[in-house]
Steps between C-alpha positions, in 0.01 A plus 500: 500500500134435502341216690409219266406229754135442613440601860349230717364565846472205739383540852335313790148546615587790727540710187185381319270801467334709232772765517779263417307335218413849354857616510620180334235539219574872458868430470451208257664263744416137518409395852468181714354571850422244761141536631337387819249217465197693609131472402532628144793266427336202674187558283717500187669178608163332558410569139808319354414164349694199631650421159633863475768423754845395356723272702853609594764245553800645690848368400632573852225384739511597867506245783224554762628368837152489665336305217824302423453539129616707201281793409512536128165575353287804462268646236470839340212677320468842338179693432405853400430702815368855562643634819464804724127498437440667835645816350357737240452337165800684350725299737350157402773301336456177295810289504599130555448330835756223525441245782707230647361218715674218680318165499611392847329815641164375385527708178505825696651785299836593640600786267303739294649777266345754275706572187454744214676738267 
């Protein structure tokens, strides 16, 4: 009984490091890792054109008691991104940086993930 399914590694930002990315790549696993929004990610976000963001309309919006309104809109964007550039060049990894921002938070990015295969 051989494994025929594709292995996908998903993890929060506590596990985002060059070692995890390298193991995923070496094993041929797809990966989706949350990343902290630090300087390198903020610089990448700043370079995204306004029309590159795609609106998301949620079918099950959430009620915000403080603002007394439904929260139902956000935007996503995806760009190529080379990460772990603070490490040796052999650890640099180009993958997709997927970002989600919520309009009511003044377009601040609330989630960033790096994905690859």
